[in-house]
PyMOL Python script that loads the backbone (N, CA, C, O; Angstrom):
from pymol import cmd

cmd.read_pdbstr("""\
ATOM      1  N   MET A   1       3.120 -17.570  -1.482  1.00  0.00           N
ATOM      2  CA  MET A   1       2.618 -17.072  -2.361  1.00  0.00           C
ATOM      3  C   MET A   1       1.855 -15.750  -2.455  1.00  0.00           C
ATOM      4  O   MET A   1       1.869 -14.864  -1.601  1.00  0.00           O
ATOM      5  N   GLY A   2       1.077 -15.740  -3.809  1.00  0.00           N
ATOM      6  CA  GLY A   2       0.630 -14.359  -3.334  1.00  0.00           C
ATOM      7  C   GLY A   2       0.194 -13.559  -5.118  1.00  0.00           C
ATOM      8  O   GLY A   2       0.318 -14.017  -6.254  1.00  0.00           O
ATOM      9  N   ASN A   3      -0.200 -12.559  -4.731  1.00  0.00           N
ATOM     10  CA  ASN A   3      -0.682 -12.296  -6.063  1.00  0.00           C
ATOM     11  C   ASN A   3       0.416 -11.268  -7.027  1.00  0.00           C
ATOM     12  O   ASN A   3       0.724 -10.271  -6.373  1.00  0.00           O
ATOM     13  N   ALA A   4       0.895 -11.291  -8.064  1.00  0.00           N
ATOM     14  CA  ALA A   4       1.573 -10.931  -8.488  1.00  0.00           C
ATOM     15  C   ALA A   4       1.333  -9.210  -9.076  1.00  0.00           C
ATOM     16  O   ALA A   4       2.126  -8.294  -9.293  1.00  0.00           O
ATOM     17  N   ARG A   5      -0.249  -9.347  -9.197  1.00  0.00           N
ATOM     18  CA  ARG A   5      -0.434  -7.857  -9.638  1.00  0.00           C
ATOM     19  C   ARG A   5       0.230  -6.643  -8.885  1.00  0.00           C
ATOM     20  O   ARG A   5       0.463  -5.565  -9.431  1.00  0.00           O
ATOM     21  N   PHE A   6       0.501  -6.934  -7.602  1.00  0.00           N
ATOM     22  CA  PHE A   6       0.373  -6.177  -6.092  1.00  0.00           C
ATOM     23  C   PHE A   6       1.876  -5.708  -6.526  1.00  0.00           C
ATOM     24  O   PHE A   6       1.988  -4.483  -6.527  1.00  0.00           O
ATOM     25  N   LEU A   7       3.097  -6.450  -6.908  1.00  0.00           N
ATOM     26  CA  LEU A   7       4.093  -6.769  -7.330  1.00  0.00           C
ATOM     27  C   LEU A   7       4.303  -5.725  -8.517  1.00  0.00           C
ATOM     28  O   LEU A   7       5.004  -4.724  -8.371  1.00  0.00           O
ATOM     29  N   VAL A   8       3.482  -6.111  -9.993  1.00  0.00           N
ATOM     30  CA  VAL A   8       3.776  -5.363 -11.130  1.00  0.00           C
ATOM     31  C   VAL A   8       3.378  -3.700 -11.022  1.00  0.00           C
ATOM     32  O   VAL A   8       4.015  -2.776 -11.528  1.00  0.00           O
ATOM     33  N   GLU A   9       1.996  -3.596 -10.119  1.00  0.00           N
ATOM     34  CA  GLU A   9       1.531  -2.053  -9.662  1.00  0.00           C
ATOM     35  C   GLU A   9       2.807  -1.160  -9.057  1.00  0.00           C
ATOM     36  O   GLU A   9       2.964  -0.010  -9.465  1.00  0.00           O
ATOM     37  N   THR A  10       3.856  -1.828  -7.907  1.00  0.00           N
ATOM     38  CA  THR A  10       4.446  -0.860  -7.324  1.00  0.00           C
ATOM     39  C   THR A  10       5.896  -0.872  -8.370  1.00  0.00           C
ATOM     40  O   THR A  10       6.609   0.120  -8.214  1.00  0.00           O
ATOM     41  N   LEU A  11       6.323  -1.776  -9.284  1.00  0.00           N
ATOM     42  CA  LEU A  11       7.187  -1.669 -10.199  1.00  0.00           C
ATOM     43  C   LEU A  11       6.778  -0.476 -10.629  1.00  0.00           C
ATOM     44  O   LEU A  11       7.304   0.574 -10.259  1.00  0.00           O
ATOM     45  N   ALA A  12       5.574  -0.564 -11.638  1.00  0.00           N
ATOM     46  CA  ALA A  12       5.096   0.531 -12.381  1.00  0.00           C
ATOM     47  C   ALA A  12       4.733   2.280 -11.699  1.00  0.00           C
ATOM     48  O   ALA A  12       4.725   3.431 -12.136  1.00  0.00           O
ATOM     49  N   ALA A  13       4.504   1.669 -10.574  1.00  0.00           N
ATOM     50  CA  ALA A  13       4.339   3.210  -9.561  1.00  0.00           C
ATOM     51  C   ALA A  13       5.979   3.743  -9.269  1.00  0.00           C
ATOM     52  O   ALA A  13       6.296   4.932  -9.228  1.00  0.00           O
ATOM     53  N   PHE A  14       6.844   2.692  -9.094  1.00  0.00           N
ATOM     54  CA  PHE A  14       8.363   3.175  -9.375  1.00  0.00           C
ATOM     55  C   PHE A  14       9.269   3.441 -10.653  1.00  0.00           C
ATOM     56  O   PHE A  14      10.479   3.645 -10.756  1.00  0.00           O
ATOM     57  N   GLY A  15       8.106   3.357 -11.719  1.00  0.00           N
ATOM     58  CA  GLY A  15       8.671   3.630 -13.219  1.00  0.00           C
ATOM     59  C   GLY A  15       9.732   2.428 -13.621  1.00  0.00           C
ATOM     60  O   GLY A  15      10.576   2.649 -14.490  1.00  0.00           O
ATOM     61  N   LEU A  16       9.650   0.988 -12.873  1.00  0.00           N
ATOM     62  CA  LEU A  16      10.205   0.242 -13.570  1.00  0.00           C
ATOM     63  C   LEU A  16       9.605  -0.275 -14.802  1.00  0.00           C
ATOM     64  O   LEU A  16       8.386  -0.171 -14.937  1.00  0.00           O
ATOM     65  N   SER A  17      10.234  -0.756 -15.611  1.00  0.00           N
ATOM     66  CA  SER A  17       9.601  -1.408 -16.749  1.00  0.00           C
ATOM     67  C   SER A  17      10.796  -2.139 -17.605  1.00  0.00           C
ATOM     68  O   SER A  17      11.977  -1.965 -17.305  1.00  0.00           O
ATOM     69  N   GLY A  18      10.462  -2.811 -18.486  1.00  0.00           N
ATOM     70  CA  GLY A  18      11.479  -3.615 -19.238  1.00  0.00           C
ATOM     71  C   GLY A  18      12.007  -4.265 -18.518  1.00  0.00           C
ATOM     72  O   GLY A  18      11.629  -4.812 -17.482  1.00  0.00           O
ATOM     73  N   ASP A  19      13.211  -4.241 -19.183  1.00  0.00           N
ATOM     74  CA  ASP A  19      14.116  -5.321 -18.482  1.00  0.00           C
ATOM     75  C   ASP A  19      14.737  -4.835 -16.991  1.00  0.00           C
ATOM     76  O   ASP A  19      15.281  -5.708 -16.316  1.00  0.00           O
ATOM     77  N   ALA A  20      14.662  -3.357 -16.424  1.00  0.00           N
ATOM     78  CA  ALA A  20      14.557  -3.306 -14.988  1.00  0.00           C
ATOM     79  C   ALA A  20      13.657  -3.937 -14.253  1.00  0.00           C
ATOM     80  O   ALA A  20      13.909  -4.346 -13.119  1.00  0.00           O
ATOM     81  N   ALA A  21      12.407  -4.086 -14.896  1.00  0.00           N
ATOM     82  CA  ALA A  21      11.571  -5.128 -13.794  1.00  0.00           C
ATOM     83  C   ALA A  21      11.612  -6.251 -14.088  1.00  0.00           C
ATOM     84  O   ALA A  21      11.471  -7.145 -13.254  1.00  0.00           O
ATOM     85  N   PHE A  22      11.808  -6.453 -15.301  1.00  0.00           N
ATOM     86  CA  PHE A  22      12.149  -8.069 -15.414  1.00  0.00           C
ATOM     87  C   PHE A  22      13.080  -8.598 -14.162  1.00  0.00           C
ATOM     88  O   PHE A  22      12.781  -9.346 -13.231  1.00  0.00           O
ATOM     89  N   GLU A  23      14.350  -7.919 -14.488  1.00  0.00           N
ATOM     90  CA  GLU A  23      15.169  -8.380 -13.335  1.00  0.00           C
ATOM     91  C   GLU A  23      14.891  -8.076 -11.784  1.00  0.00           C
ATOM     92  O   GLU A  23      15.517  -8.725 -10.945  1.00  0.00           O
ATOM     93  N   PHE A  24      13.896  -7.032 -11.360  1.00  0.00           N
ATOM     94  CA  PHE A  24      13.815  -6.713  -9.971  1.00  0.00           C
ATOM     95  C   PHE A  24      12.686  -8.202  -9.474  1.00  0.00           C
ATOM     96  O   PHE A  24      12.512  -8.705  -8.364  1.00  0.00           O
ATOM     97  N   ILE A  25      11.993  -8.616 -11.054  1.00  0.00           N
ATOM     98  CA  ILE A  25      10.749  -9.569 -10.777  1.00  0.00           C
ATOM     99  C   ILE A  25      11.818 -10.491 -10.162  1.00  0.00           C
ATOM    100  O   ILE A  25      11.873 -10.698  -8.950  1.00  0.00           O
ATOM    101  N   GLN A  26      12.594 -10.990 -10.981  1.00  0.00           N
ATOM    102  CA  GLN A  26      13.530 -12.528 -10.839  1.00  0.00           C
ATOM    103  C   GLN A  26      14.098 -12.190  -9.673  1.00  0.00           C
ATOM    104  O   GLN A  26      13.880 -13.096  -8.868  1.00  0.00           O
ATOM    105  N   GLU A  27      14.692 -11.364  -9.218  1.00  0.00           N
ATOM    106  CA  GLU A  27      15.290 -11.152  -7.974  1.00  0.00           C
ATOM    107  C   GLU A  27      14.298 -11.179  -6.602  1.00  0.00           C
ATOM    108  O   GLU A  27      14.701 -11.545  -5.498  1.00  0.00           O
ATOM    109  N   ASN A  28      13.152 -10.795  -6.843  1.00  0.00           N
ATOM    110  CA  ASN A  28      11.971 -10.377  -5.563  1.00  0.00           C
ATOM    111  C   ASN A  28      10.809 -11.274  -5.672  1.00  0.00           C
ATOM    112  O   ASN A  28      10.012 -11.462  -4.752  1.00  0.00           O
ATOM    113  N   GLY A  29      10.744 -11.859  -6.918  1.00  0.00           N
ATOM    114  CA  GLY A  29       9.091 -11.984  -6.913  1.00  0.00           C
ATOM    115  C   GLY A  29       8.776 -13.194  -6.073  1.00  0.00           C
ATOM    116  O   GLY A  29       7.584 -13.493  -6.001  1.00  0.00           O
ATOM    117  N   ASP A  30       9.784 -14.056  -5.323  1.00  0.00           N
ATOM    118  CA  ASP A  30       9.193 -14.632  -4.062  1.00  0.00           C
ATOM    119  C   ASP A  30       8.484 -13.985  -3.307  1.00  0.00           C
ATOM    120  O   ASP A  30       7.626 -14.596  -2.669  1.00  0.00           O
ATOM    121  N   ALA A  31       8.587 -12.932  -3.191  1.00  0.00           N
ATOM    122  CA  ALA A  31       8.054 -11.976  -2.097  1.00  0.00           C
ATOM    123  C   ALA A  31       6.869 -11.223  -2.698  1.00  0.00           C
ATOM    124  O   ALA A  31       6.752 -10.003  -2.582  1.00  0.00           O
ATOM    125  N   LEU A  32       6.113 -11.893  -3.259  1.00  0.00           N
ATOM    126  CA  LEU A  32       4.667 -11.225  -3.344  1.00  0.00           C
ATOM    127  C   LEU A  32       3.461 -11.164  -2.160  1.00  0.00           C
ATOM    128  O   LEU A  32       2.409 -10.529  -2.239  1.00  0.00           O
ATOM    129  N   SER A  33       3.806 -11.799  -1.320  1.00  0.00           N
ATOM    130  CA  SER A  33       2.936 -11.261   0.037  1.00  0.00           C
ATOM    131  C   SER A  33       3.574 -10.307   0.759  1.00  0.00           C
ATOM    132  O   SER A  33       3.044  -9.734   1.711  1.00  0.00           O
ATOM    133  N   ALA A  34       4.626 -10.105   0.390  1.00  0.00           N
ATOM    134  CA  ALA A  34       5.031  -8.282   0.971  1.00  0.00           C
ATOM    135  C   ALA A  34       4.323  -7.002   0.095  1.00  0.00           C
ATOM    136  O   ALA A  34       4.056  -5.872   0.505  1.00  0.00           O
ATOM    137  N   PHE A  35       4.103  -7.619  -1.338  1.00  0.00           N
ATOM    138  CA  PHE A  35       3.482  -6.128  -2.414  1.00  0.00           C
ATOM    139  C   PHE A  35       2.144  -6.216  -1.626  1.00  0.00           C
ATOM    140  O   PHE A  35       1.696  -5.233  -1.037  1.00  0.00           O
ATOM    141  N   GLU A  36       1.607  -7.253  -1.632  1.00  0.00           N
ATOM    142  CA  GLU A  36       0.282  -7.449  -0.967  1.00  0.00           C
ATOM    143  C   GLU A  36       0.046  -6.617   0.126  1.00  0.00           C
ATOM    144  O   GLU A  36      -1.018  -5.998   0.099  1.00  0.00           O
ATOM    145  N   GLN A  37       0.974  -6.413   1.329  1.00  0.00           N
ATOM    146  CA  GLN A  37       0.770  -5.790   2.496  1.00  0.00           C
ATOM    147  C   GLN A  37       0.810  -4.618   1.965  1.00  0.00           C
ATOM    148  O   GLN A  37      -0.167  -3.925   2.250  1.00  0.00           O
ATOM    149  N   VAL A  38       1.619  -4.117   1.264  1.00  0.00           N
ATOM    150  CA  VAL A  38       1.614  -2.461   0.647  1.00  0.00           C
ATOM    151  C   VAL A  38       0.338  -2.114   0.477  1.00  0.00           C
ATOM    152  O   VAL A  38      -0.185  -1.080   0.892  1.00  0.00           O
ATOM    153  N   ASP A  39      -0.231  -3.079  -0.206  1.00  0.00           N
ATOM    154  CA  ASP A  39      -1.921  -2.511  -0.804  1.00  0.00           C
ATOM    155  C   ASP A  39      -2.494  -2.592  -0.059  1.00  0.00           C
ATOM    156  O   ASP A  39      -3.317  -1.676  -0.072  1.00  0.00           O
ATOM    157  N   GLN A  40      -2.690  -3.678   1.306  1.00  0.00           N
ATOM    158  CA  GLN A  40      -3.598  -3.760   2.112  1.00  0.00           C
ATOM    159  C   GLN A  40      -3.220  -2.942   3.665  1.00  0.00           C
ATOM    160  O   GLN A  40      -4.101  -2.821   4.516  1.00  0.00           O
ATOM    161  N   TYR A  41      -1.994  -2.486   3.860  1.00  0.00           N
ATOM    162  CA  TYR A  41      -1.880  -1.638   4.785  1.00  0.00           C
ATOM    163  C   TYR A  41      -1.390   0.016   4.411  1.00  0.00           C
ATOM    164  O   TYR A  41      -1.364   0.911   5.255  1.00  0.00           O
ATOM    165  N   ALA A  42      -1.183   0.110   3.606  1.00  0.00           N
ATOM    166  CA  ALA A  42      -1.110   1.985   3.017  1.00  0.00           C
ATOM    167  C   ALA A  42      -2.495   2.376   3.634  1.00  0.00           C
ATOM    168  O   ALA A  42      -3.637   1.917   3.668  1.00  0.00           O
ATOM    169  N   LEU A  43      -1.693   3.643   4.184  1.00  0.00           N
ATOM    170  CA  LEU A  43      -2.594   4.505   4.548  1.00  0.00           C
ATOM    171  C   LEU A  43      -3.614   4.867   3.047  1.00  0.00           C
ATOM    172  O   LEU A  43      -3.368   4.555   1.882  1.00  0.00           O
ATOM    173  N   PRO A  44      -4.770   5.608   3.596  1.00  0.00           N
ATOM    174  CA  PRO A  44      -5.671   5.678   1.975  1.00  0.00           C
ATOM    175  C   PRO A  44      -5.241   6.955   1.742  1.00  0.00           C
ATOM    176  O   PRO A  44      -5.859   7.351   0.753  1.00  0.00           O
ATOM    177  N   GLU A  45      -4.407   7.911   2.191  1.00  0.00           N
ATOM    178  CA  GLU A  45      -3.937   9.381   1.217  1.00  0.00           C
ATOM    179  C   GLU A  45      -2.612   8.762   0.367  1.00  0.00           C
ATOM    180  O   GLU A  45      -2.209   9.298  -0.666  1.00  0.00           O
ATOM    181  N   SER A  46      -1.998   7.560   0.950  1.00  0.00           N
ATOM    182  CA  SER A  46      -0.856   7.572   0.552  1.00  0.00           C
ATOM    183  C   SER A  46      -1.012   6.219  -0.177  1.00  0.00           C
ATOM    184  O   SER A  46       0.092   5.753  -0.458  1.00  0.00           O
ATOM    185  N   SER A  47      -1.999   5.485  -0.548  1.00  0.00           N
ATOM    186  CA  SER A  47      -2.399   4.059  -1.269  1.00  0.00           C
ATOM    187  C   SER A  47      -1.803   4.444  -2.762  1.00  0.00           C
ATOM    188  O   SER A  47      -1.165   5.443  -3.097  1.00  0.00           O
ATOM    189  N   LEU A  48      -2.265   3.217  -3.605  1.00  0.00           N
ATOM    190  CA  LEU A  48      -1.350   3.372  -5.071  1.00  0.00           C
ATOM    191  C   LEU A  48      -3.349   3.942  -5.883  1.00  0.00           C
ATOM    192  O   LEU A  48      -3.426   4.274  -7.066  1.00  0.00           O
ATOM    193  N   GLY A  49      -4.504   3.923  -5.054  1.00  0.00           N
ATOM    194  CA  GLY A  49      -5.203   4.890  -5.870  1.00  0.00           C
ATOM    195  C   GLY A  49      -5.503   6.123  -5.556  1.00  0.00           C
ATOM    196  O   GLY A  49      -6.307   6.845  -6.145  1.00  0.00           O
ATOM    197  N   ALA A  50      -4.927   6.354  -4.718  1.00  0.00           N
ATOM    198  CA  ALA A  50      -4.659   7.835  -4.497  1.00  0.00           C
ATOM    199  C   ALA A  50      -3.816   8.555  -5.418  1.00  0.00           C
ATOM    200  O   ALA A  50      -4.126   9.516  -6.123  1.00  0.00           O
ATOM    201  N   ALA A  51      -2.565   7.884  -5.305  1.00  0.00           N
ATOM    202  CA  ALA A  51      -1.221   8.152  -6.168  1.00  0.00           C
ATOM    203  C   ALA A  51      -1.762   8.154  -7.902  1.00  0.00           C
ATOM    204  O   ALA A  51      -1.520   9.183  -8.535  1.00  0.00           O
ATOM    205  N   ILE A  52      -2.406   7.118  -8.549  1.00  0.00           N
ATOM    206  CA  ILE A  52      -3.199   7.312  -9.562  1.00  0.00           C
ATOM    207  C   ILE A  52      -3.904   8.085  -9.796  1.00  0.00           C
ATOM    208  O   ILE A  52      -4.065   8.522 -10.936  1.00  0.00           O
ATOM    209  N   SER A  53      -4.640   8.546  -8.596  1.00  0.00           N
ATOM    210  CA  SER A  53      -5.981   9.661  -8.993  1.00  0.00           C
ATOM    211  C   SER A  53      -5.010  10.761  -8.724  1.00  0.00           C
ATOM    212  O   SER A  53      -4.573  10.378  -9.810  1.00  0.00           O
ATOM    213  N   SER A  54      -4.503  11.405  -8.486  1.00  0.00           N
ATOM    214  CA  SER A  54      -3.602  12.867  -8.341  1.00  0.00           C
ATOM    215  C   SER A  54      -2.324  12.916  -9.116  1.00  0.00           C
ATOM    216  O   SER A  54      -1.729  13.984  -9.257  1.00  0.00           O
ATOM    217  N   GLY A  55      -1.767  11.508  -9.754  1.00  0.00           N
ATOM    218  CA  GLY A  55      -0.587  11.594 -10.083  1.00  0.00           C
ATOM    219  C   GLY A  55       0.625  12.114  -9.704  1.00  0.00           C
ATOM    220  O   GLY A  55       1.632  12.336 -10.377  1.00  0.00           O
ATOM    221  N   ASP A  56       0.386  12.288  -8.482  1.00  0.00           N
ATOM    222  CA  ASP A  56       1.471  12.276  -7.458  1.00  0.00           C
ATOM    223  C   ASP A  56       1.577  10.491  -6.878  1.00  0.00           C
ATOM    224  O   ASP A  56       0.744   9.651  -6.537  1.00  0.00           O
ATOM    225  N   PHE A  57       3.049  10.525  -7.003  1.00  0.00           N
ATOM    226  CA  PHE A  57       3.462   8.956  -6.659  1.00  0.00           C
ATOM    227  C   PHE A  57       4.492   9.213  -5.302  1.00  0.00           C
ATOM    228  O   PHE A  57       5.320   8.459  -4.792  1.00  0.00           O
ATOM    229  N   SER A  58       4.240  10.049  -5.089  1.00  0.00           N
ATOM    230  CA  SER A  58       5.638  10.109  -4.051  1.00  0.00           C
ATOM    231  C   SER A  58       5.146   9.776  -2.445  1.00  0.00           C
ATOM    232  O   SER A  58       6.029   9.450  -1.651  1.00  0.00           O
ATOM    233  N   ALA A  59       4.038   9.842  -2.076  1.00  0.00           N
ATOM    234  CA  ALA A  59       3.433   9.323  -0.972  1.00  0.00           C
ATOM    235  C   ALA A  59       3.455   7.777  -1.089  1.00  0.00           C
ATOM    236  O   ALA A  59       3.643   7.101  -0.077  1.00  0.00           O
ATOM    237  N   PHE A  60       3.311   7.337  -2.017  1.00  0.00           N
ATOM    238  CA  PHE A  60       2.639   5.900  -2.299  1.00  0.00           C
ATOM    239  C   PHE A  60       4.107   5.155  -2.114  1.00  0.00           C
ATOM    240  O   PHE A  60       4.352   4.141  -1.460  1.00  0.00           O
ATOM    241  N   ARG A  61       4.846   5.831  -2.756  1.00  0.00           N
ATOM    242  CA  ARG A  61       6.544   5.043  -2.870  1.00  0.00           C
ATOM    243  C   ARG A  61       7.188   5.292  -1.421  1.00  0.00           C
ATOM    244  O   ARG A  61       7.979   4.388  -1.152  1.00  0.00           O
ATOM    245  N   GLU A  62       7.090   6.152  -0.524  1.00  0.00           N
ATOM    246  CA  GLU A  62       7.466   6.294   0.337  1.00  0.00           C
ATOM    247  C   GLU A  62       6.557   5.323   1.690  1.00  0.00           C
ATOM    248  O   GLU A  62       7.075   4.857   2.705  1.00  0.00           O
ATOM    249  N   GLU A  63       4.963   5.231   1.239  1.00  0.00           N
ATOM    250  CA  GLU A  63       4.313   4.186   2.033  1.00  0.00           C
ATOM    251  C   GLU A  63       4.745   2.546   1.660  1.00  0.00           C
ATOM    252  O   GLU A  63       4.638   1.596   2.437  1.00  0.00           O
ATOM    253  N   ALA A  64       5.192   2.508   0.437  1.00  0.00           N
ATOM    254  CA  ALA A  64       5.971   1.157  -0.368  1.00  0.00           C
ATOM    255  C   ALA A  64       7.431   0.921   0.742  1.00  0.00           C
ATOM    256  O   ALA A  64       7.566   0.044   1.595  1.00  0.00           O
ATOM    257  N   LEU A  65       8.115   1.705   0.477  1.00  0.00           N
ATOM    258  CA  LEU A  65       9.400   1.423   1.320  1.00  0.00           C
ATOM    259  C   LEU A  65       9.381   1.387   2.959  1.00  0.00           C
ATOM    260  O   LEU A  65      10.353   0.922   3.553  1.00  0.00           O
ATOM    261  N   ARG A  66       8.433   1.809   3.554  1.00  0.00           N
ATOM    262  CA  ARG A  66       8.461   1.736   4.571  1.00  0.00           C
ATOM    263  C   ARG A  66       7.691   0.533   4.847  1.00  0.00           C
ATOM    264  O   ARG A  66       8.276   0.156   5.862  1.00  0.00           O
ATOM    265  N   LEU A  67       6.614  -0.481   4.599  1.00  0.00           N
ATOM    266  CA  LEU A  67       6.214  -1.271   4.915  1.00  0.00           C
ATOM    267  C   LEU A  67       6.927  -2.778   3.992  1.00  0.00           C
ATOM    268  O   LEU A  67       6.672  -3.958   4.234  1.00  0.00           O
ATOM    269  N   LEU A  68       7.767  -2.278   3.023  1.00  0.00           N
ATOM    270  CA  LEU A  68       8.517  -3.505   2.096  1.00  0.00           C
ATOM    271  C   LEU A  68       9.487  -3.879   2.760  1.00  0.00           C
ATOM    272  O   LEU A  68      10.237  -2.941   3.032  1.00  0.00           O
ATOM    273  N   PRO A  69       9.928  -5.215   3.292  1.00  0.00           N
ATOM    274  CA  PRO A  69      11.385  -5.865   3.604  1.00  0.00           C
ATOM    275  C   PRO A  69      12.332  -4.869   3.297  1.00  0.00           C
ATOM    276  O   PRO A  69      12.196  -4.176   2.289  1.00  0.00           O
ATOM    277  N   ASP A  70      13.241  -4.737   4.041  1.00  0.00           N
ATOM    278  CA  ASP A  70      14.777  -3.466   3.775  1.00  0.00           C
ATOM    279  C   ASP A  70      15.466  -3.945   2.657  1.00  0.00           C
ATOM    280  O   ASP A  70      15.942  -3.151   1.847  1.00  0.00           O
ATOM    281  N   ASP A  71      15.587  -5.318   2.504  1.00  0.00           N
ATOM    282  CA  ASP A  71      16.111  -5.875   1.227  1.00  0.00           C
ATOM    283  C   ASP A  71      15.753  -4.946  -0.252  1.00  0.00           C
ATOM    284  O   ASP A  71      16.463  -4.309  -1.029  1.00  0.00           O
ATOM    285  N   ILE A  72      14.254  -5.246  -0.177  1.00  0.00           N
ATOM    286  CA  ILE A  72      13.581  -5.228  -1.278  1.00  0.00           C
ATOM    287  C   ILE A  72      13.360  -3.314  -0.968  1.00  0.00           C
ATOM    288  O   ILE A  72      13.569  -2.671  -1.996  1.00  0.00           O
ATOM    289  N   ALA A  73      13.144  -2.818  -0.258  1.00  0.00           N
ATOM    290  CA  ALA A  73      13.035  -1.205   0.177  1.00  0.00           C
ATOM    291  C   ALA A  73      14.469  -0.762  -0.833  1.00  0.00           C
ATOM    292  O   ALA A  73      14.653  -0.048  -1.818  1.00  0.00           O
ATOM    293  N   GLU A  74      15.154  -1.470  -0.117  1.00  0.00           N
ATOM    294  CA  GLU A  74      16.893  -0.545  -0.843  1.00  0.00           C
ATOM    295  C   GLU A  74      17.105  -0.913  -2.410  1.00  0.00           C
ATOM    296  O   GLU A  74      17.852  -0.142  -3.013  1.00  0.00           O
ATOM    297  N   ASP A  75      16.680  -1.734  -2.974  1.00  0.00           N
ATOM    298  CA  ASP A  75      16.194  -2.165  -4.299  1.00  0.00           C
ATOM    299  C   ASP A  75      15.649  -1.065  -5.089  1.00  0.00           C
ATOM    300  O   ASP A  75      16.058  -0.699  -6.190  1.00  0.00           O
ATOM    301  N   LEU A  76      14.403  -0.434  -4.216  1.00  0.00           N
ATOM    302  CA  LEU A  76      13.390  -0.045  -5.043  1.00  0.00           C
ATOM    303  C   LEU A  76      13.322   1.895  -4.482  1.00  0.00           C
ATOM    304  O   LEU A  76      12.372   2.645  -4.708  1.00  0.00           O
ATOM    305  N   GLU A  77      14.761   2.313  -3.663  1.00  0.00           N
ATOM    306  CA  GLU A  77      15.059   3.117  -3.183  1.00  0.00           C
ATOM    307  C   GLU A  77      15.555   4.561  -4.487  1.00  0.00           C
ATOM    308  O   GLU A  77      15.209   5.709  -4.769  1.00  0.00           O
ATOM    309  N   PRO A  78      16.735   3.326  -5.008  1.00  0.00           N
ATOM    310  CA  PRO A  78      17.245   4.808  -6.308  1.00  0.00           C
ATOM    311  C   PRO A  78      16.172   5.004  -7.469  1.00  0.00           C
ATOM    312  O   PRO A  78      16.600   5.553  -8.484  1.00  0.00           O
ATOM    313  N   TYR A  79      14.634   4.569  -7.446  1.00  0.00           N
ATOM    314  CA  TYR A  79      13.651   5.174  -8.518  1.00  0.00           C
ATOM    315  C   TYR A  79      12.469   5.902  -7.268  1.00  0.00           C
ATOM    316  O   TYR A  79      11.259   5.774  -7.455  1.00  0.00           O
ATOM    317  N   LEU A  80      12.881   6.465  -6.330  1.00  0.00           N
ATOM    318  CA  LEU A  80      12.081   7.393  -5.643  1.00  0.00           C
ATOM    319  C   LEU A  80      11.544   8.655  -6.704  1.00  0.00           C
ATOM    320  O   LEU A  80      10.431   9.181  -6.696  1.00  0.00           O
ATOM    321  N   ASP A  81      12.609   8.936  -7.539  1.00  0.00           N
ATOM    322  CA  ASP A  81      12.217  10.035  -8.150  1.00  0.00           C
ATOM    323  C   ASP A  81      12.379   9.690 -10.141  1.00  0.00           C
ATOM    324  O   ASP A  81      12.811  10.335 -11.096  1.00  0.00           O
ATOM    325  N   ALA A  82      11.899   8.647  -9.992  1.00  0.00           N
ATOM    326  CA  ALA A  82      11.414   8.266 -11.681  1.00  0.00           C
ATOM    327  C   ALA A  82      10.159   8.414 -11.965  1.00  0.00           C
ATOM    328  O   ALA A  82       9.152   8.371 -11.259  1.00  0.00           O
ATOM    329  N   THR A  83      10.334   8.604 -13.139  1.00  0.00           N
ATOM    330  CA  THR A  83       8.436   8.755 -13.802  1.00  0.00           C
ATOM    331  C   THR A  83       7.665   7.537 -13.782  1.00  0.00           C
ATOM    332  O   THR A  83       8.008   6.625 -14.534  1.00  0.00           O
ATOM    333  N   PRO A  84       6.690   7.403 -13.039  1.00  0.00           N
ATOM    334  CA  PRO A  84       6.102   6.394 -12.670  1.00  0.00           C
ATOM    335  C   PRO A  84       5.659   6.089 -14.157  1.00  0.00           C
ATOM    336  O   PRO A  84       5.666   7.018 -14.965  1.00  0.00           O
ATOM    337  N   ASN A  85       5.192   4.556 -14.631  1.00  0.00           N
ATOM    338  CA  ASN A  85       5.265   3.868 -16.056  1.00  0.00           C
ATOM    339  C   ASN A  85       3.117   3.797 -15.672  1.00  0.00           C
ATOM    340  O   ASN A  85       2.436   2.785 -15.505  1.00  0.00           O
ATOM    341  N   THR A  86       2.756   4.963 -15.660  1.00  0.00           N
ATOM    342  CA  THR A  86       1.282   5.049 -15.535  1.00  0.00           C
ATOM    343  C   THR A  86       0.155   4.416 -16.943  1.00  0.00           C
ATOM    344  O   THR A  86      -1.038   4.156 -16.786  1.00  0.00           O
ATOM    345  N   GLU A  87       0.947   4.277 -18.300  1.00  0.00           N
ATOM    346  CA  GLU A  87       0.180   3.378 -18.903  1.00  0.00           C
ATOM    347  C   GLU A  87      -0.359   1.825 -18.735  1.00  0.00           C
ATOM    348  O   GLU A  87      -1.214   1.294 -19.443  1.00  0.00           O
ATOM    349  N   LEU A  88       0.457   1.132 -17.456  1.00  0.00           N
ATOM    350  CA  LEU A  88      -0.465   0.510 -16.625  1.00  0.00           C
ATOM    351  C   LEU A  88      -1.468   0.226 -16.136  1.00  0.00           C
ATOM    352  O   LEU A  88      -2.149  -0.787 -15.981  1.00  0.00           O
ATOM    353  N   PHE A  89      -1.524   1.842 -15.754  1.00  0.00           N
ATOM    354  CA  PHE A  89      -3.094   2.204 -14.937  1.00  0.00           C
ATOM    355  C   PHE A  89      -3.979   2.568 -15.587  1.00  0.00           C
ATOM    356  O   PHE A  89      -5.067   2.334 -15.061  1.00  0.00           O
ATOM    357  N   GLU A  90      -4.039   3.201 -16.813  1.00  0.00           N
ATOM    358  CA  GLU A  90      -4.812   3.069 -18.099  1.00  0.00           C
ATOM    359  C   GLU A  90      -5.686   2.333 -18.219  1.00  0.00           C
ATOM    360  O   GLU A  90      -5.193   1.205 -18.230  1.00  0.00           O
ATOM    361  N   ALA A  91      -6.975   2.272 -18.344  1.00  0.00           N
ATOM    362  CA  ALA A  91      -7.835   0.959 -18.717  1.00  0.00           C
ATOM    363  C   ALA A  91      -8.954   1.738 -19.914  1.00  0.00           C
ATOM    364  O   ALA A  91      -9.820   1.068 -20.476  1.00  0.00           O
TER     365      ALA A  91
END
""", "prot")
cmd.dss("prot")
cmd.show_as("cartoon", "prot")
cmd.util.cbc("prot")
cmd.orient("prot")
């Protein structure tokens, strides 16, 4: 299993929301631990926290693609240049 928060945050960082996010979760929701690894093993400068602070999600996205299994990374690659869904990160 794993924590779905990391999956949802990664999808938001890649700009997925609505139907696209729902479909992605349906296809990859069983890989929650892979998304936890992105949070755990990302370098500080390419972490989600750094991306949120700077507003530049490119380093986080590249690191996520490097750390996630190939099939999941392939599904996210088309969203490399998408506008991140930052509303999720606003508290």
